C-alpha positions in Angstrom: -72.7 -16.8 -32.7 -71.3 -16.8 -29.4 -67.8 -17.6 -28.7 -66.6 -19.3 -25.7 -64.7 -17.1 -23.3 -61.0 -18.1 -23.0 -59.9 -19.2 -19.6 -57.9 -16.6 -17.7 -54.2 -16.5 -18.5 -51.9 -17.8 -15.8 -49.1 -15.4 -15.2 -45.8 -16.7 -14.1 -44.5 -14.9 -11.1 -40.8 -14.7 -11.9 -40.1 -13.0 -8.5 -40.9 -16.2 -6.8 -39.4 -18.6 -9.3 -35.7 -18.9 -8.2 -34.4 -20.5 -11.4 -36.0 -17.8 -13.5 -34.5 -15.1 -11.2 -31.1 -16.7 -11.4 -31.2 -16.8 -15.2 -32.3 -13.2 -15.4 -29.5 -12.0 -13.0 -26.9 -14.0 -15.0 -28.0 -12.4 -18.3 -27.9 -8.9 -16.7 -24.5 -9.7 -15.1 -25.7 -9.0 -11.6 -24.9 -11.0 -8.5 -21.8 -12.7 -9.8 -18.3 -11.8 -8.7 -16.1 -9.5 -10.8 -12.3 -9.8 -11.2 -11.6 -8.2 -7.8 -14.1 -10.5 -6.0 -16.8 -7.8 -5.6 -20.4 -9.1 -5.7 -22.6 -6.5 -7.4 -26.1 -6.2 -6.1 -27.4 -4.3 -9.1 -26.5 -3.1 -12.6 -26.4 0.5 -11.2 -23.6 -0.5 -8.8 -21.7 -2.0 -11.6 -21.9 1.2 -13.7 -21.4 3.7 -10.9 -18.9 1.6 -8.9 -19.0 0.5 -5.4 -17.7 3.2 -3.1 -16.9 0.7 -0.4 -14.2 -0.7 -2.6 -12.5 2.6 -2.7 -12.8 3.4 1.0 -9.4 3.3 2.6 -9.1 1.4 5.8 -6.3 3.4 7.3 -3.8 2.0 9.8 -4.1 3.5 13.2 -2.1 6.7 13.6 -1.3 7.3 9.9 -2.8 10.8 9.9 -0.8 11.8 13.0 2.3 10.5 11.3 1.6 12.4 8.1 1.0 15.5 10.2 4.2 15.1 12.1 6.1 14.6 8.8 4.6 17.6 7.2 5.3 19.9 10.1 8.9 18.5 10.4 9.6 19.0 6.7 8.2 22.5 6.8 10.1 23.6 10.0 13.5 22.2 8.8 13.0 23.7 5.4 12.3 27.1 6.8 15.3 26.8 9.2 17.5 25.9 6.2 16.3 28.8 4.2 16.6 31.4 7.0 19.5 30.1 9.2 21.8 27.9 7.1 24.9 28.4 9.3 23.1 27.4 12.5 21.5 24.3 10.9 24.9 23.1 9.6 26.6 23.8 12.9 23.9 21.9 14.8 24.3 18.7 12.8 28.0 18.6 12.0 29.3 20.6 15.0 31.5 22.8 12.9 31.3 26.1 11.1 30.0 26.1 7.5 33.1 26.6 5.3 31.4 26.7 1.9 28.6 28.8 0.6 25.2 29.1 2.2 23.6 28.6 -1.1 23.7 24.8 -1.0 22.0 24.7 2.4 19.3 27.1 1.1 18.8 24.9 -2.0 18.4 22.0 0.4 15.7 24.1 2.2 13.9 24.8 -1.0 13.8 21.1 -1.9 12.5 20.3 1.6 9.8 22.9 1.3 8.7 21.3 -2.0 8.6 17.9 -0.3 6.6 19.4 2.6 3.9 20.4 0.1 3.6 16.7 -0.9 3.4 15.8 2.8 0.6 18.4 3.4 -1.3 17.0 0.3 -1.0 13.5 1.6 -2.4 14.5 4.9 -5.6 16.0 3.4 -6.3 13.3 0.8 -8.5 10.2 1.2 -7.0 8.4 -1.8 -4.9 5.4 -0.9 -2.5 5.7 -3.8 -1.6 9.3 -3.0 -1.0 8.4 0.7 1.2 5.5 -0.5 3.3 7.7 -2.8 3.6 10.3 0.0 5.0 7.6 2.3 7.3 6.3 -0.4 8.6 9.8 -1.1 9.3 10.2 2.6 11.1 6.8 2.8 13.3 7.6 -0.2 14.2 11.0 1.1 15.2 9.7 4.6 17.1 6.8 3.0 19.1 9.1 0.8 19.6 11.6 3.6 21.0 8.8 5.8 23.5 7.8 3.1 24.6 11.4 2.4 25.0 12.2 6.1 26.9 9.0 6.8 29.3 9.5 3.9 29.8 13.1 5.0 30.6 12.1 8.5 33.1 9.4 7.3 34.8 12.0 5.1 35.0 14.6 7.9 36.2 11.9 10.4 34.2 13.4 13.2 31.0 12.2 14.9 29.0 14.7 16.9 26.0 13.9 19.1 23.8 15.9 16.7 24.9 13.7 13.8 24.4 10.5 15.7 20.9 11.6 16.7 20.2 12.6 13.1 21.3 9.2 11.8 19.2 7.4 14.3 16.1 9.5 13.6 16.5 8.9 9.9 16.5 5.1 10.4 13.5 5.5 12.7 11.6 7.6 10.1 12.4 5.1 7.3 11.1 2.2 9.5 7.9 4.0 10.4 7.1 5.2 6.9 7.8 1.7 5.4 5.6 0.1 8.1 2.7 2.4 7.2 3.3 1.9 3.5 3.2 -1.9 4.0 0.0 -1.8 6.1 -1.7 0.6 3.7 -0.8 -1.6 0.7 -2.4 -4.7 2.2 -5.7 -5.8 0.8 -8.6 -5.3 3.2 -10.4 -8.5 4.2 -13.9 -8.9 2.8 -16.7 -8.5 5.4 
């Protein structure tokens, strides 16, 4: 008994069938947008993450600003630790009447902040750079208030003190500007 041979099976080519491909990609969760608007090309990119999303588009000159800040904090802290009388005299135009210990403690605190600045300079993470800029902004804002109150209490205004107050306002403005630009969402390409 001979049986009839079956006709050859027709294979469906799902690669060319767009509806079938769309259904498959939907089931796999590929190709759609996630909560942050990212379109994943593959399941692997969903699992591993998209490194483009984490790349920081830095504002122009932010690394130079972080370097200037780190150097400035380090130099002023070392001056406060080693020459407290001269630092006080340069700012307030009068001899230090109290103990040198308060100026040296100020230098130690500045040295600690300078370590944060150096860390912010060498990192690529956006959040750390933002916190570094925010730390700098808070420091200069508080220093402005303390310096202004001290000058009002002393009743004298030296050229060094005026220059210090103006530089503090400038540093707050620049740090806030970089903080704002770094915090903005990058436009999708």
